[in-house]
C-alpha positions in Angstrom: -57.8 -53.8 -30.3 -61.0 -55.7 -30.7 -61.8 -59.2 -29.8 -64.7 -60.7 -31.1 -67.2 -63.1 -29.3 -69.2 -65.8 -31.0 -71.9 -63.7 -32.9 -74.1 -67.2 -34.1 -74.3 -68.5 -30.4 -75.4 -64.8 -29.2 -78.0 -64.9 -31.7 -78.9 -68.5 -31.0 -79.2 -67.5 -27.3 -80.9 -64.5 -28.1 -83.9 -66.9 -29.8 -84.0 -69.5 -27.4 -84.3 -66.8 -24.4 -87.3 -64.7 -26.4 -89.1 -68.0 -27.2 -88.5 -69.2 -23.2 -89.5 -65.6 -21.7 -92.8 -65.4 -23.9 -94.4 -68.6 -23.8 -94.5 -68.5 -19.4 -97.6 -68.9 -18.5 -97.4 -66.8 -16.0 -95.0 -63.4 -15.8 -93.6 -63.2 -19.1 -89.7 -62.2 -19.2 -87.3 -61.4 -21.2 -83.5 -61.0 -20.0 -82.1 -57.6 -19.3 -78.8 -58.3 -21.1 -80.9 -58.1 -24.8 -81.8 -54.4 -23.9 -78.2 -53.8 -24.9 -77.7 -53.8 -28.6 -76.0 -51.3 -30.3 -79.3 -49.2 -30.1 -79.8 -49.8 -26.8 -76.5 -49.1 -25.3 -76.7 -45.7 -27.1 -79.9 -45.1 -25.7 -78.9 -45.7 -22.6 -76.0 -43.3 -23.2 -78.2 -40.3 -23.7 -80.1 -41.8 -20.4 -77.1 -41.0 -18.4 -77.0 -37.6 -19.0 -80.8 -36.8 -18.3 -81.4 -34.4 -15.6 -83.2 -37.5 -13.7 -81.1 -40.0 -14.0 -78.5 -38.5 -11.3 -76.7 -42.3 -10.5 -74.2 -41.8 -13.5 -73.4 -38.1 -11.9 -72.9 -39.5 -8.5 -70.6 -42.0 -9.4 -68.5 -39.6 -11.6 -68.2 -36.9 -9.1 -67.5 -39.8 -6.9 -64.4 -40.9 -9.2 -63.5 -37.5 -9.4 -63.6 -36.4 -5.8 -61.9 -39.5 -4.2 -59.7 -40.0 -7.0 -56.3 -40.2 -5.1 -57.7 -42.1 -2.2 -59.0 -44.9 -5.0 -55.6 -44.7 -6.8 -53.6 -45.5 -3.4 -55.7 -48.5 -3.3 -55.1 -49.6 -6.5 -51.6 -48.2 -7.4 -50.0 -51.6 -7.4 -52.2 -53.2 -10.1 -51.3 -53.5 -13.9 -54.6 -54.6 -15.9 -58.0 -52.9 -15.2 -60.8 -54.7 -16.4 -64.2 -53.5 -16.8 -67.6 -55.5 -17.5 -70.1 -53.7 -19.0 -67.5 -50.4 -20.4 -70.2 -48.5 -21.8 -68.4 -45.3 -23.4 -66.0 -45.6 -20.9 -66.6 -42.0 -19.9 -66.2 -42.7 -15.8 -63.1 -45.1 -16.6 -60.9 -42.4 -17.8 -60.8 -40.7 -13.9 -59.0 -44.0 -12.9 -57.3 -44.3 -15.8 -55.4 -41.3 -15.4 -54.9 -41.6 -11.9 -53.4 -45.0 -12.2 -51.5 -44.7 -15.2 -49.8 -41.2 -14.7 -45.9 -42.9 -14.1 -46.3 -46.5 -15.9 -48.0 -48.8 -18.5 -50.5 -51.0 -18.0 -53.8 -52.7 -19.8 -57.2 -51.8 -19.8 -59.7 -54.2 -21.2 -63.3 -53.4 -21.2 -65.7 -55.8 -21.8 -69.0 -55.5 -23.8 -71.7 -57.4 -25.8 -72.3 -54.1 -28.0 -69.6 -53.9 -30.6 -70.1 -49.9 -30.9 -70.2 -49.2 -27.2 -66.7 -50.6 -27.4 -65.9 -48.5 -30.4 -67.2 -45.5 -28.3 -64.6 -46.7 -25.3 -61.7 -46.6 -27.4 -62.0 -43.7 -28.7 -62.8 -41.9 -25.7 -59.8 -43.6 -24.3 -57.0 -44.0 -27.0 -55.4 -40.9 -26.2 -53.8 -42.1 -22.6 -50.2 -42.3 -23.4 -49.7 -45.1 -21.2 -52.8 -47.4 -21.5 -52.9 -50.3 -24.2 -56.6 -51.1 -24.3 -57.5 -54.6 -25.5 -61.6 -55.0 -25.7 -63.6 -57.8 -25.5 -66.9 -58.3 -27.5 -68.6 -61.0 -25.2 -70.6 -61.9 -22.0 -69.0 -60.7 -19.0 -67.7 -63.8 -17.2 -66.1 -64.7 -20.6 -64.3 -61.6 -21.3 -62.9 -61.9 -17.3 -61.3 -64.9 -18.3 -60.2 -64.2 -21.5 -58.8 -61.1 -20.2 -56.9 -62.8 -17.3 -55.2 -65.3 -18.8 -53.1 -62.4 -20.4 -51.9 -61.0 -17.7 -47.9 -61.1 -17.3 -46.7 -63.1 -14.2 -46.6 -61.1 -11.5 -49.0 -59.0 -12.6 -52.4 -57.5 -10.1 -56.1 -57.2 -11.8 -58.6 -54.7 -10.9 -62.1 -55.3 -12.0 -64.7 -52.7 -12.5 -68.0 -53.2 -12.2 -69.4 -50.2 -12.2 -73.0 -48.2 -12.2 -75.7 -50.5 -10.8 -75.1 -53.1 -13.3 -75.0 -55.7 -10.0 -78.9 -54.2 -9.1 -79.6 -55.8 -12.8 -79.0 -59.4 -11.2 -81.7 -61.0 -7.9 -79.4 -60.7 -4.8 -79.1 -65.2 -4.8 -77.7 -64.7 -8.3 -76.3 -61.2 -7.6 -73.8 -63.4 -5.1 -73.2 -66.0 -7.5 -72.1 -63.6 -10.1 -69.4 -62.4 -7.2 -68.7 -65.5 -6.5 -67.7 -66.2 -9.8 -65.5 -63.2 -10.3 -64.4 -64.0 -7.2 -63.2 -67.2 -8.7 -61.3 -66.2 -12.0 -59.0 -63.7 -9.9 -56.3 -64.5 -7.6 -55.8 -63.6 -4.1 -55.1 -59.4 -3.5 -56.6 -58.6 -6.7 -59.1 -56.4 -6.5 -62.9 -55.5 -7.4 -64.6 -52.0 -7.7 -68.1 -52.4 -7.3 -71.0 -50.1 -7.3 -73.9 -50.3 -6.0 -77.0 -47.6 -6.0 -78.8 -47.0 -2.9 -81.9 -46.6 -1.1 -83.8 -42.8 -1.6 -87.1 -41.5 -2.1 -89.5 -42.9 -4.4 -90.1 -38.8 -6.0 -86.1 -39.1 -6.6 -86.1 -42.8 -8.1 -88.8 -43.8 -10.2 -88.5 -40.6 -12.7 -85.2 -41.9 -13.3 -86.5 -45.0 -14.7 -89.5 -42.8 -16.4 -88.3 -39.9 -17.9 -90.5 -36.7 -18.8 -88.8 -37.0 -22.7 -89.1 -41.0 -22.9 -85.9 -42.1 -23.5 -86.3 -44.6 -21.3 -89.1 -46.0 -22.7 -87.7 -45.5 -26.1 -85.1 -47.9 -25.1 -87.2 -50.1 -23.4 -89.0 -50.2 -26.4 -86.0 -51.0 -28.6 -85.8 -54.5 -27.3 -89.2 -55.4 -28.8 -87.3 -53.7 -32.2 -84.5 -55.7 -31.7 -86.4 -58.9 -31.7 -88.2 -57.8 -34.9 -84.7 -56.6 -36.4 -82.9 -60.1 -35.4 -85.3 -62.8 -35.0 -88.0 -61.8 -37.3 -90.8 -60.7 -35.0 -93.4 -58.3 -35.9 -94.2 -56.4 -32.9 -96.1 -53.0 -33.0 -94.2 -50.7 -30.4 -97.1 -48.2 -30.1 -99.3 -50.8 -28.8 -96.8 -51.0 -26.1 -96.6 -49.1 -22.9 -93.0 -48.2 -20.6 -94.1 -49.2 -17.1 -91.6 -48.5 -14.2 -92.8 -49.7 -10.9 -91.3 -50.2 -7.5 -91.8 -53.0 -5.3 -90.9 -52.2 -1.9 -90.3 -55.5 -0.4 -88.0 -56.6 -3.0 -86.5 -53.0 -2.7 -86.1 -52.8 -7.0 -87.2 -51.1 -9.7 -88.6 -52.8 -12.2 -88.9 -52.2 -15.9 -92.2 -53.7 -17.9 -93.8 -53.4 -21.5 -97.5 -53.6 -20.9 -99.7 -54.5 -23.7 -102.3 -51.9 -24.6 -104.4 -54.6 -26.2 -105.0 -57.9 -26.6 -102.9 -59.1 -29.9 -100.9 -61.8 -31.2 -97.7 -61.4 -32.2 -95.4 -63.8 -34.7 -91.7 -64.5 -34.5 -89.9 -66.7 -36.5 -93.4 -68.5 -37.4 -94.0 -69.1 -33.3 -97.1 -66.9 -31.9 -97.7 -65.5 -28.4 -100.9 -63.7 -27.4 -100.4 -61.2 -24.9 -103.5 -60.1 -23.1 -105.0 -56.1 -22.6 -102.4 -54.8 -19.6 -100.5 -57.9 -19.5 -96.6 -57.3 -18.7 -93.2 -58.0 -20.6 -90.7 -57.5 -17.5 -87.9 -56.4 -19.0 -85.4 -55.2 -16.3 -85.0 -55.4 -12.3 -82.8 -52.4 -10.3 -82.0 -53.7 -6.9 -81.4 -51.2 -4.6 -79.4 -51.4 -1.6 -78.8 -50.2 2.1 -74.9 -48.8 3.0 -74.1 -51.4 5.2 -75.2 -54.6 2.4 -72.1 -54.2 0.4 -69.5 -55.4 2.8 -71.9 -57.8 3.6 -72.1 -59.5 -0.3 -68.0 -59.2 -0.2 -68.1 -61.4 2.7 -70.1 -63.7 1.5 -68.6 -64.4 -2.4 -64.9 -64.7 -1.3 -64.1 -60.8 -0.7 -63.7 -58.1 1.9 -64.9 -54.9 1.9 -61.5 -52.6 2.8 -63.4 -48.9 1.5 -66.7 -47.6 0.5 -67.2 -44.0 -0.4 -70.6 -42.6 -0.6 -72.2 -39.6 -2.6 -74.0 -37.3 -0.6 -76.3 -36.1 -3.8 -77.7 -39.0 -5.0 -77.5 -42.0 -2.4 -75.0 -43.9 -4.1 -71.9 -46.3 -3.3 -68.4 -47.2 -4.8 -67.0 -50.1 -2.7 -63.7 -51.8 -3.1 -63.3 -55.3 -2.1 -60.2 -57.2 -2.1 -60.1 -61.3 -3.0 -59.1 -63.0 0.1 
C-alpha cells in the first residue's frame, strides 16, 4: 500500500528553492533532495552498482555478515520505518532476520514514487511483512508511520547508506533530534555513516569513468526543464566532484562551461564561465563521531559494525 504526500506543495517548494538557490549573489546552490526524482532515483540505483562506488557493497556486507547480531539487538521491535528506502535491496536482509518467526510492518518513506514501487516489488514476497509506503518527506513520513503503531509496539528507524552525510554537521544533529522527538524511549535508529578514506578511493566514487554520476547530477537541471519550464542546455555543464579537506566532505558541482543566461518560468539567471552550482555535500566521518552524535541528540550508541574493505560504519542508536 502506498500513501502519497502533497504533490502540488512539493512542486511549489521546488520552484521556490530553485529561484532562491540560483538567485544568490555568491555560490549558487540547489538542495540535494531534488536530485532524487524518478529518473534521478533510477540513476542513483545504477551508481550503487558501479565498481567505483563501494559504499553500498560495504553496507550490504555489514548487514549480511552481522545479520544475526543486528537481529538480536532489534528482535523486540514490531515496526521498521526506513527513511529513503530506495529499492529496498539492502533492507531485505534486516527484514528477513526480524520477521522469520513473527509478523511486522515495514514503512518505506521516499519522495520518488517509482522507488517506492521498486521497493514494494523487491520485498513483497516476504511472508510475514506488511508494507505500508509513504511518498513524502522523511520526517512527515516518520510521523505518519509511528502514528500507526499498535499499543506496546516498538519501532526501529533505518537511515542507511550515507544519507546523513548530505546534511551539514549542525543540521545533521538537528535532524537526528527531530527523529528522536518523533519516537519513544527504547525505540532504535540504525544509522549508516561513510568513513574517511584515501582520496584515490573516494573521488572516483563520485566521478565514475562511465559518467553515470555526471548524468545523475545533470538530471537535476533536466528536472528543472521538465517541471519548471527551464531552458538549461545540459551539454554546457560539467559535473565536478571536489574534496573539501577542512570540512571533510565531497562536494558535487555543475560547472558552467561558458557565460550563459538561463530562463526558468520567465525568470532569467546569469551564470559566468566556470561558475558552479553546488548540488550535494557528502560528509565523511571518523569512527568515534557517531557515538558523539548520539549523545548530543538524545540517543545512546549501543553497537557499531565497520566494514574492513571500504571504511563504512553501521551504528545502532537507542532513544533515551
